[in-house]
C-alpha positions as CSV (number, residue, x, y, z in Angstrom):
1,X,39.4,-66.3,-50.5
2,X,37.0,-68.9,-49.2
3,X,33.4,-67.9,-48.4
4,X,33.9,-67.9,-44.6
5,X,36.7,-65.3,-44.8
6,X,34.7,-63.2,-47.1
7,X,31.8,-63.1,-44.7
8,X,34.1,-62.1,-41.7
9,X,35.7,-59.3,-43.8
10,X,32.3,-57.8,-44.8
11,X,31.1,-58.0,-41.2
12,X,34.2,-56.1,-40.0
13,X,33.8,-53.4,-42.7
14,X,30.1,-53.0,-41.7
15,X,31.0,-52.5,-38.0
16,X,33.8,-50.0,-38.9
17,X,31.5,-47.9,-41.1
18,X,28.9,-47.7,-38.3
19,X,31.5,-46.6,-35.8
20,X,32.9,-43.9,-38.0
21,X,29.5,-42.5,-39.1
22,X,28.1,-39.4,-37.3
23,X,25.4,-40.2,-34.6
24,X,21.9,-39.8,-35.9
25,X,19.8,-36.9,-34.5
26,X,17.5,-37.5,-31.7
27,X,14.0,-38.2,-32.9
28,X,11.5,-35.3,-32.9
29,X,9.2,-37.3,-30.7
30,X,9.6,-40.1,-28.3
31,X,8.8,-43.6,-29.2
32,X,5.5,-45.0,-28.0
33,X,5.8,-45.8,-24.3
34,X,9.1,-43.9,-23.8
35,X,10.0,-40.4,-22.5
36,X,12.3,-38.0,-24.3
37,X,14.4,-35.3,-22.7
38,X,11.7,-32.6,-23.2
39,X,9.2,-34.8,-21.3
40,X,11.7,-34.8,-18.4
41,X,12.0,-31.0,-18.5
42,X,8.3,-30.6,-18.5
43,X,7.8,-33.0,-15.6
44,X,10.4,-31.1,-13.5
45,X,8.8,-27.8,-14.3
46,X,5.4,-29.2,-13.2
47,X,7.1,-30.5,-10.0
48,X,8.4,-27.0,-9.2
49,X,12.1,-27.9,-9.7
50,X,12.9,-24.5,-11.2
51,X,16.6,-24.5,-10.6
52,X,16.9,-27.9,-12.2
53,X,14.9,-26.9,-15.1
54,X,17.0,-23.8,-15.6
55,X,20.3,-25.7,-15.7
56,X,19.1,-28.5,-17.9
57,X,17.2,-26.3,-20.4
58,X,20.2,-24.0,-20.7
59,X,22.4,-27.0,-21.7
60,X,19.8,-28.3,-24.1
61,X,19.3,-24.9,-25.8
62,X,23.0,-24.6,-26.4
63,X,23.0,-28.1,-27.9
64,X,20.1,-27.1,-30.2
65,X,22.0,-23.9,-31.3
66,X,25.0,-26.0,-32.2
67,X,22.9,-28.6,-34.0
68,X,19.6,-27.2,-35.3
69,X,18.4,-30.7,-36.3
70,X,18.7,-32.0,-32.8
71,X,15.2,-30.9,-31.6
72,X,12.0,-30.3,-33.6
73,X,10.6,-26.7,-33.7
74,X,7.9,-27.6,-31.1
75,X,10.5,-29.1,-28.8
76,X,12.7,-25.9,-29.0
77,X,9.6,-23.8,-28.3
78,X,8.9,-25.8,-25.1
79,X,12.5,-25.5,-24.0
80,X,12.5,-21.8,-24.4
81,X,9.2,-21.4,-22.4
82,X,10.4,-23.7,-19.5
83,X,13.7,-21.9,-19.4
84,X,11.9,-18.5,-19.3
85,X,9.7,-19.8,-16.5
86,X,12.7,-20.7,-14.4
87,X,14.1,-17.2,-15.0
88,X,10.8,-15.7,-13.9
89,X,10.9,-17.7,-10.7
90,X,14.4,-16.4,-10.0
91,X,13.1,-12.8,-10.5
92,X,15.3,-12.2,-13.6
93,X,12.5,-10.5,-15.4
94,X,14.4,-8.9,-18.2
95,X,16.1,-12.1,-19.1
96,X,12.7,-13.9,-18.9
97,X,11.1,-11.4,-21.3
98,X,13.9,-12.1,-23.7
99,X,13.4,-15.8,-23.6
100,X,9.6,-15.5,-23.8
101,X,10.0,-13.3,-26.9
102,X,12.2,-15.9,-28.5
103,X,9.7,-18.6,-27.6
104,X,6.9,-16.6,-29.3
105,X,9.0,-16.2,-32.4
106,X,9.7,-19.9,-32.4
107,X,5.9,-20.5,-32.1
108,X,5.3,-18.3,-35.1
109,X,7.8,-20.3,-37.1
110,X,6.2,-23.5,-35.9
111,X,2.8,-22.3,-37.0
112,X,4.0,-21.4,-40.5
113,X,5.8,-24.8,-40.8
114,X,2.7,-26.7,-39.8
115,X,0.7,-24.8,-42.4
116,X,3.2,-25.4,-45.2
117,X,4.2,-29.0,-44.5
118,X,1.7,-31.7,-44.6
119,X,1.4,-34.1,-41.7
120,X,4.1,-36.7,-41.6
121,X,1.7,-39.2,-40.2
122,X,3.9,-39.8,-37.1
123,X,1.5,-40.9,-34.5
124,X,3.8,-40.0,-31.7
125,X,3.8,-36.3,-32.6
126,X,0.1,-35.8,-31.8
127,X,0.3,-36.1,-28.0
128,X,3.4,-33.9,-28.0
129,X,1.7,-31.1,-29.9
130,X,-1.2,-31.3,-27.5
131,X,1.0,-30.5,-24.4
132,X,2.7,-27.5,-25.9
133,X,2.7,-24.5,-23.5
134,X,-0.1,-22.0,-24.2
135,X,0.9,-19.0,-26.3
136,X,-1.6,-16.9,-24.3
137,X,-0.1,-18.0,-21.0
138,X,3.4,-17.0,-22.4
139,X,2.0,-13.5,-23.1
140,X,0.5,-13.2,-19.7
141,X,3.8,-14.1,-18.1
142,X,5.6,-11.5,-20.3
143,X,3.1,-9.0,-19.0
144,X,3.8,-10.0,-15.4
145,X,7.5,-9.4,-16.1
146,X,6.8,-6.0,-17.5
147,X,4.7,-5.0,-14.5
148,X,7.6,-6.1,-12.2
149,X,9.9,-3.9,-14.3
150,X,7.4,-1.1,-14.0
151,X,6.9,-1.0,-17.7
152,X,3.1,-0.9,-17.6
153,X,2.8,0.4,-21.2
154,X,4.6,-2.7,-22.5
155,X,2.4,-4.9,-20.3
156,X,-0.8,-3.4,-21.7
157,X,0.5,-3.7,-25.3
158,X,1.3,-7.4,-24.9
159,X,-2.1,-8.2,-23.3
160,X,-4.0,-6.0,-25.8
161,X,-2.6,-8.2,-28.5
162,X,-4.6,-11.1,-27.2
163,X,-8.1,-11.3,-28.9
164,X,-10.9,-10.5,-26.5
165,X,-12.5,-13.9,-26.8
166,X,-9.2,-15.6,-25.8
167,X,-8.7,-13.5,-22.7
168,X,-8.9,-15.5,-19.4
169,X,-10.2,-13.9,-16.2
170,X,-6.7,-13.3,-14.9
171,X,-5.8,-11.5,-18.1
172,X,-8.8,-9.3,-17.9
173,X,-8.1,-8.6,-14.2
174,X,-4.5,-7.6,-15.0
175,X,-5.6,-5.4,-17.9
176,X,-8.3,-3.8,-15.7
177,X,-5.7,-2.9,-13.0
178,X,-3.2,-1.6,-15.6
179,X,-5.8,0.5,-17.4
180,X,-6.9,2.0,-14.0
181,X,-3.4,2.8,-13.0
182,X,-2.8,4.5,-16.4
183,X,-6.0,6.6,-15.9
184,X,-7.9,4.8,-18.8
185,X,-11.2,4.4,-16.9
186,X,-13.5,3.2,-19.7
187,X,-11.4,0.1,-20.8
188,X,-10.7,-0.6,-17.1
189,X,-14.4,-0.8,-16.4
190,X,-15.0,-3.0,-19.4
191,X,-12.3,-5.4,-18.3
192,X,-13.5,-5.6,-14.7
193,X,-17.0,-6.3,-15.9
194,X,-15.7,-9.1,-18.1
195,X,-14.0,-10.6,-15.0
196,X,-17.3,-10.5,-13.2
197,X,-19.2,-12.0,-16.1
198,X,-16.9,-15.0,-15.9
199,X,-16.4,-15.0,-12.1
200,X,-19.3,-13.2,-10.4
201,X,-17.7,-13.6,-7.0
202,X,-14.4,-11.8,-7.9
203,X,-14.6,-9.3,-5.0
204,X,-11.5,-7.4,-5.9
205,X,-13.0,-6.8,-9.3
206,X,-16.1,-5.4,-7.6
207,X,-13.9,-3.1,-5.5
208,X,-12.2,-2.0,-8.8
209,X,-15.5,-1.1,-10.4
210,X,-16.6,0.8,-7.3
211,X,-13.3,2.8,-7.2
212,X,-14.1,3.9,-10.8
213,X,-17.4,5.4,-9.7
214,X,-19.6,2.6,-11.1
215,X,-22.9,2.7,-9.1
216,X,-23.2,0.1,-6.3
217,X,-26.6,-0.9,-7.6
218,X,-25.2,-1.7,-11.1
219,X,-22.4,-3.7,-9.6
220,X,-24.8,-5.6,-7.3
221,X,-27.0,-6.5,-10.3
222,X,-24.0,-8.3,-11.8
223,X,-23.9,-10.7,-8.8
224,X,-27.6,-11.1,-8.3
225,X,-27.9,-14.5,-10.0
226,X,-25.1,-16.1,-7.8
227,X,-26.6,-14.5,-4.6
228,X,-29.9,-16.1,-5.4
229,X,-28.6,-19.5,-6.3
230,X,-25.7,-20.1,-3.9
231,X,-26.6,-20.5,-0.2
232,X,-25.2,-18.2,2.6
233,X,-24.4,-15.3,0.2
234,X,-27.1,-13.0,1.4
235,X,-24.4,-10.7,3.0
236,X,-22.8,-9.9,-0.4
237,X,-25.3,-7.2,-1.4
238,X,-24.7,-5.4,1.9
239,X,-20.9,-5.8,1.5
240,X,-21.2,-4.1,-2.0
241,X,-23.3,-1.4,-0.5
242,X,-20.7,-0.8,2.3
243,X,-17.8,-0.4,-0.1
244,X,-19.8,1.8,-2.4
245,X,-20.1,4.2,0.5
246,X,-16.3,3.8,1.1
247,X,-15.4,4.8,-2.5
248,X,-17.8,7.8,-2.5
249,X,-16.2,9.1,0.7
250,X,-19.3,8.6,2.9
251,X,-17.3,7.4,5.9
252,X,-20.1,7.5,8.5
253,X,-22.6,5.4,6.4
254,X,-19.7,3.0,5.4
255,X,-18.8,2.5,9.1
256,X,-22.5,1.8,10.0
257,X,-22.9,-0.6,7.1
258,X,-19.7,-2.6,7.8
259,X,-20.6,-2.7,11.6
260,X,-23.9,-4.2,10.7
261,X,-22.1,-6.8,8.6
262,X,-19.5,-7.5,11.3
263,X,-22.2,-8.1,13.9
264,X,-23.7,-10.9,11.9
265,X,-22.6,-14.2,13.5
266,X,-21.2,-15.7,10.3
267,X,-18.9,-12.7,9.6
268,X,-18.0,-11.8,13.2
269,X,-14.3,-11.3,13.8
270,X,-13.4,-11.1,10.1
271,X,-9.9,-9.6,9.8
272,X,-10.6,-7.8,6.5
273,X,-13.8,-6.2,7.8
274,X,-12.0,-5.1,11.0
275,X,-9.2,-3.6,8.9
276,X,-11.7,-1.7,6.7
277,X,-13.4,-0.4,9.9
278,X,-10.1,0.7,11.3
279,X,-9.2,2.5,8.0
280,X,-12.6,4.2,7.9
281,X,-12.3,5.4,11.5
282,X,-8.9,6.8,10.6
283,X,-10.4,8.6,7.6
284,X,-13.1,10.0,9.7
285,X,-10.6,11.4,12.2
286,X,-11.6,9.0,15.0
287,X,-8.1,7.8,15.8
288,X,-9.0,6.2,19.1
289,X,-11.5,3.7,17.5
290,X,-9.1,3.2,14.6
291,X,-6.3,2.0,16.9
292,X,-8.7,-0.2,18.7
293,X,-9.9,-1.9,15.5
294,X,-6.4,-2.3,14.3
295,X,-5.4,-4.0,17.6
296,X,-8.4,-6.2,17.4
297,X,-7.5,-7.3,13.9
298,X,-3.9,-7.8,14.9
299,X,-4.9,-10.1,17.8
300,X,-6.9,-12.3,15.4
301,X,-4.1,-12.5,12.9
302,X,-0.6,-11.9,14.3
303,X,0.8,-12.0,10.7
304,X,-1.4,-9.2,9.4
305,X,0.4,-6.7,7.2
306,X,-2.3,-4.8,5.4
307,X,-3.2,-1.5,7.2
308,X,-0.3,-1.8,9.6
309,X,1.3,1.3,8.0
310,X,-1.6,3.4,9.1
311,X,-1.6,1.7,12.6
312,X,2.1,2.5,13.0
313,X,1.5,6.1,12.0
314,X,-1.2,6.5,14.5
315,X,1.0,5.0,17.3
316,X,3.8,7.4,16.3
317,X,1.5,10.4,16.5
318,X,0.5,9.4,20.0
319,X,4.2,9.3,20.9
320,X,4.3,5.5,21.4
321,X,7.6,5.2,19.6
322,X,8.7,2.1,21.5
323,X,5.5,0.4,20.3
324,X,6.2,1.6,16.8
325,X,9.7,0.2,16.8
326,X,8.4,-3.2,18.1
327,X,5.7,-3.2,15.4
328,X,8.3,-2.5,12.7
329,X,10.6,-5.3,13.8
330,X,7.6,-7.7,13.9
331,X,6.5,-6.8,10.4
332,X,10.0,-7.1,9.0
333,X,10.1,-10.6,10.4
334,X,6.9,-11.4,8.6
335,X,8.0,-9.9,5.2
336,X,10.4,-7.2,4.0
337,X,8.9,-7.3,0.5
338,X,5.9,-5.2,1.5
339,X,5.8,-1.5,1.9
340,X,4.2,-1.5,5.3
341,X,7.3,-2.5,7.4
342,X,9.3,0.3,5.8
343,X,6.6,2.8,6.3
344,X,6.3,1.9,10.0
345,X,10.0,2.2,10.5
346,X,9.9,5.5,8.6
347,X,7.2,6.8,11.0
348,X,9.5,6.0,13.9
349,X,12.3,7.9,12.3
350,X,10.1,10.9,11.3
351,X,8.7,11.4,14.8
352,X,12.3,11.0,16.2
353,X,13.1,14.0,13.9
354,X,15.4,11.9,11.7
355,X,13.9,13.2,8.5
356,X,16.7,12.0,6.1
357,X,16.2,8.4,7.3
358,X,12.4,8.7,7.1
359,X,12.9,10.0,3.5
360,X,15.0,6.9,2.6
361,X,12.5,4.5,4.2
362,X,9.6,6.1,2.5
363,X,11.4,5.9,-0.9
364,X,12.1,2.2,-0.2
365,X,8.4,1.6,0.5
366,X,7.4,3.3,-2.7
367,X,9.9,1.2,-4.6
368,X,8.2,-1.9,-3.3
369,X,4.7,-0.6,-3.9
370,X,4.2,2.5,-6.0
371,X,0.5,2.6,-5.0
372,X,1.3,2.9,-1.2
373,X,-0.5,6.1,-0.2
374,X,1.0,6.0,3.3
375,X,4.5,5.7,1.8
376,X,3.9,8.7,-0.4
377,X,2.6,10.7,2.6
378,X,5.6,9.7,4.7
379,X,8.1,10.7,2.0
380,X,6.2,14.0,1.3
381,X,6.2,14.9,5.0
382,X,9.9,14.2,5.3
383,X,10.7,16.3,2.3
384,X,8.5,19.1,3.6
385,X,10.2,19.1,7.0
386,X,13.6,19.1,5.2
387,X,12.6,22.3,3.4
388,X,12.2,20.6,0.0
389,X,8.6,21.7,-0.4
390,X,8.2,21.5,-4.1
391,X,9.3,17.9,-4.1
392,X,6.9,17.2,-1.3
393,X,4.1,18.7,-3.3
394,X,4.6,16.2,-6.1
395,X,4.3,13.3,-3.6
396,X,1.1,14.6,-2.0
397,X,-0.5,15.2,-5.4
398,X,0.3,11.6,-6.3
399,X,-1.3,10.4,-3.0
400,X,-4.4,12.5,-3.9
401,X,-4.6,10.8,-7.3
402,X,-4.4,7.4,-5.7
403,X,-6.8,8.1,-2.8
404,X,-9.1,11.1,-3.8
405,X,-11.3,10.5,-0.8
406,X,-8.6,10.6,1.9
407,X,-8.5,14.0,3.6
408,X,-5.0,13.5,5.0
409,X,-3.6,13.6,1.5
410,X,-5.1,17.1,0.9
411,X,-4.0,18.2,4.4
412,X,-0.4,17.4,3.5
413,X,-0.6,19.3,0.3
414,X,-2.2,22.4,1.9
415,X,0.4,22.3,4.6
416,X,3.1,22.5,1.9
417,X,1.3,25.5,0.3
418,X,1.1,27.3,3.7
419,X,4.8,26.5,4.3
420,X,5.7,28.2,1.1
421,X,3.3,31.1,1.7
422,X,1.1,30.1,-1.2
423,X,-2.1,31.0,0.7
424,X,-4.1,31.5,-2.5
425,X,-3.3,28.0,-3.7
426,X,-4.1,26.6,-0.3
427,X,-7.4,28.4,-0.2
428,X,-8.4,27.1,-3.7
429,X,-7.5,23.5,-2.7
430,X,-9.3,23.7,0.7
431,X,-12.5,25.1,-1.1
432,X,-12.3,22.2,-3.7
433,X,-12.0,19.6,-0.9
434,X,-15.0,21.3,0.9
435,X,-17.1,21.1,-2.2
436,X,-15.9,17.6,-3.2
437,X,-16.1,15.7,0.1
438,X,-18.9,17.7,1.6
439,X,-19.4,20.0,4.6
440,X,-18.3,17.7,7.5
441,X,-16.2,18.5,10.6
442,X,-13.0,17.6,8.8
443,X,-13.4,19.7,5.7
444,X,-14.7,22.6,7.7
445,X,-11.7,22.5,9.9
446,X,-9.3,22.2,7.0
447,X,-10.8,25.3,5.3
448,X,-10.7,27.1,8.7
449,X,-7.0,26.3,9.0
450,X,-6.3,28.1,5.8
451,X,-8.6,31.0,6.8
452,X,-6.6,31.5,10.0
453,X,-3.5,32.3,7.9
454,X,-5.1,35.5,6.6
455,X,-6.2,38.3,9.0
456,X,-9.0,39.2,6.5
457,X,-10.6,35.7,6.9
458,X,-10.3,35.4,10.7
459,X,-14.1,35.7,11.2
460,X,-14.8,33.2,8.5
461,X,-12.5,30.8,10.3
462,X,-14.4,31.2,13.5
463,X,-17.7,30.5,11.9
464,X,-16.3,27.4,10.2
465,X,-14.8,26.1,13.4
466,X,-18.1,26.6,15.3
467,X,-19.9,24.6,12.6
468,X,-17.3,21.8,12.8
469,X,-17.6,21.7,16.6
470,X,-21.4,21.6,16.5
471,X,-21.1,18.5,14.3
472,X,-18.4,16.9,16.3
473,X,-17.5,18.5,19.7
474,X,-14.8,15.8,20.2
475,X,-13.0,16.5,16.9
476,X,-9.5,17.2,18.2
477,X,-8.2,19.2,15.2
478,X,-11.2,21.5,15.4
479,X,-10.7,22.0,19.1
480,X,-7.0,22.8,18.6
481,X,-7.7,25.4,15.9
482,X,-10.5,27.0,17.9
483,X,-8.1,27.2,20.9
484,X,-5.5,28.8,18.6
485,X,-8.0,31.4,17.5
486,X,-9.1,32.1,21.1
487,X,-5.4,32.5,22.1
488,X,-4.9,35.1,19.4
489,X,-7.9,37.0,20.8
490,X,-6.6,36.5,24.4
491,X,-9.9,34.9,25.4
492,X,-8.2,32.5,27.8
493,X,-11.2,31.7,29.9
494,X,-13.2,30.7,26.9
495,X,-10.3,28.6,25.7
496,X,-10.0,26.8,29.1
497,X,-13.7,26.0,29.0
498,X,-13.4,24.7,25.5
499,X,-10.4,22.5,26.3
500,X,-11.9,21.2,29.6
501,X,-15.1,20.2,27.7
502,X,-13.0,18.4,25.0
503,X,-10.9,16.6,27.6
504,X,-14.0,15.4,29.6
505,X,-14.4,12.3,27.4
506,X,-10.9,11.8,25.9
507,X,-7.3,12.4,26.8
508,X,-4.9,13.9,24.2
509,X,-1.3,15.2,24.6
510,X,-1.8,18.3,22.5
511,X,-5.0,19.3,24.3
512,X,-3.5,18.9,27.7
513,X,-0.4,21.0,26.6
514,X,-2.6,23.8,25.2
515,X,-4.7,23.8,28.4
516,X,-1.4,24.2,30.3
517,X,-0.5,27.2,28.1
518,X,-3.9,28.8,28.8
519,X,-3.7,28.2,32.5
520,X,-0.3,29.8,32.6
521,X,-1.8,32.9,30.9
522,X,-4.3,33.2,33.8
523,X,-1.6,32.5,36.5
524,X,-2.9,29.0,37.4
525,X,0.6,27.7,37.6
526,X,0.1,24.6,39.7
527,X,-2.7,23.2,37.5
528,X,-0.7,24.2,34.4
529,X,2.2,22.1,35.8
530,X,-0.3,19.2,36.2
531,X,-1.5,19.5,32.6
532,X,2.1,19.6,31.2
533,X,2.9,16.5,33.3
534,X,-0.2,14.7,31.9
535,X,0.9,15.7,28.3
536,X,4.4,14.3,28.9
537,X,3.0,11.1,30.4
538,X,1.0,10.6,27.2
539,X,3.9,11.6,24.9
540,X,7.4,11.7,26.5
541,X,8.7,13.2,23.2
542,X,6.5,16.3,23.4
543,X,9.2,18.9,23.9
544,X,6.7,21.8,23.8
545,X,5.2,20.5,27.1
546,X,8.6,20.4,28.6
547,X,9.4,23.9,27.3
548,X,6.1,25.1,28.8
549,X,7.0,23.8,32.2
550,X,10.4,25.5,32.1
551,X,8.9,28.8,30.8
552,X,6.3,28.7,33.5
553,X,9.0,28.5,36.2
554,X,10.9,31.4,34.7
555,X,7.8,33.6,34.5
556,X,6.5,32.8,37.9
557,X,7.0,35.7,40.3
558,X,9.1,35.2,43.5
559,X,6.1,36.5,45.5
560,X,3.8,33.8,44.2
561,X,6.5,31.2,44.8
562,X,6.9,32.1,48.5
563,X,3.1,32.1,49.1
564,X,2.5,28.6,47.6
565,X,3.7,25.9,50.0
566,X,3.5,23.2,47.3
567,X,5.9,25.1,45.2
568,X,8.3,25.4,48.1
569,X,8.1,21.7,48.7
570,X,8.8,21.0,45.1
571,X,11.9,23.2,45.2
572,X,13.1,21.6,48.4
573,X,12.6,18.1,47.0
574,X,15.1,18.6,44.2
575,X,12.5,18.2,41.5
576,X,13.6,21.5,40.0
577,X,17.1,20.2,39.8
578,X,15.8,17.2,38.0
579,X,14.2,19.4,35.4
580,X,17.3,21.5,35.0
581,X,19.4,18.4,34.6
582,X,17.1,17.1,31.8
583,X,18.0,20.0,29.5
584,X,20.6,18.0,27.6
585,X,18.2,15.1,27.3
586,X,15.4,17.4,26.2
587,X,17.5,18.5,23.2
588,X,17.3,14.9,21.9
589,X,13.6,14.6,22.3
590,X,11.6,14.6,19.1
591,X,9.3,17.6,18.8
592,X,5.6,16.6,18.5
593,X,5.3,17.0,14.8
594,X,1.8,17.1,13.5
595,X,2.1,15.2,10.2
596,X,-0.8,16.7,8.2
597,X,-1.3,20.2,9.6
598,X,-2.6,19.2,13.0
599,X,-1.2,22.5,14.4
């Protein structure tokens, strides 16, 4: 064979051997100036192409499982993290935790390998190792998954495993919130303070400290340097003072301080301050001003959700069910992933006497936000009205744990005790509230409400109510309870004077209705009819006012009816027939339920 043929044969054999040989594994790192597939995955993740990352990373991980030599340990670690991130974005939290756990195991193996093996000297591996996902960030995302799964203990455990010096502000913030929720106050305070040390303008961390009874002066001292060095922050110390009053339950001083802030030109018409004012007025029992502030905040921010659950509740109590329904629809259009729309819809159902539906909506709200006090109160009230008092008590106690300065939580619990004839437990709770929150019109009235249930303590109830009305003559709950006491004593003239005085500067359905009852007792039928009519104009769902009108007609003597021309005119005009014809409709009207022991 000549030399030429030999060369051709060798060349053919060489090509054949290359074709039959298995493909070489992909290099662990890209060549200089070129991107490998991991770089593409990382860039898509950075670009927010989560669904694309999920699909590609899933395929690449399967390839890696079938051929372990295909990717380096660091590349597989990156793939697992990016795949877990895409699962987290799709809210598949359990699956994400599984992949994050695998990523951390891979990272441990990678660390051991890097310690055992000497460096290969591959210059291309250096930039790749520098862009590896942070192990601390992976643990934080795992903790986020656990919180979404309501596994707070696991979240705390994973974050506790991060050394203190390596904890970022967001890690400390999450730890602080988790500790507080678990009732571990000391580590919670430490974590909040660490957040402020790194970020002295973290206002939510400030609120966290104040909620844990840290003194306002101590909190303010932690922000003093930034107040003195950054322009236009002179309001911050007043802001801290205001919310210190909020968290100690001093509602009147909190209202005054926030009003002084809100009047400042730079902070005028701030939605958060208006929302806080509305909430404080509500806690102080000033529902009229609370509604006004909520409406003002809502006008400034039509997409406002925070606090709208309380606003909806107040509207429902006033009998404005159509407004409540409209509010619920608007909030659902904004977001159905918050508790507030469900609570508002639940208030509409509750005051329409659809307690089973209110119970479902309250449970849904709690599922979305287990810290929603208003959702707990809604569900507790629905359970109570369905006769499931013991279950209701559990929900009111949880509400008290979350909001120990909110009187309405205690009112709901005491109402449950009274409904189950546990007067002793109700008295103990009312006395504790009186001692804890101080002797104000609200706590005095609450204690008097319990005293009214026992004939032995009737006189004490009278004294307490007189003290409450001396402090706040316009406090409706105190007026209602004093009127109830006067009715028992048949002192109708005194009751009429009390109610006229209370109605001089405000209009309330319950007060007008009770005044109507008192007027009937002294045979003032026409004015009683007027009072019932006013009550129904304020709350068309107030069945008791309608019943009062019908009862008045039955009890009115024929002699009086013939002597009063206006009554004759009413009978001739067919208005009586209209009332009689409304009996079937009246059966559908929701009774004016007083959610937290108003009556």
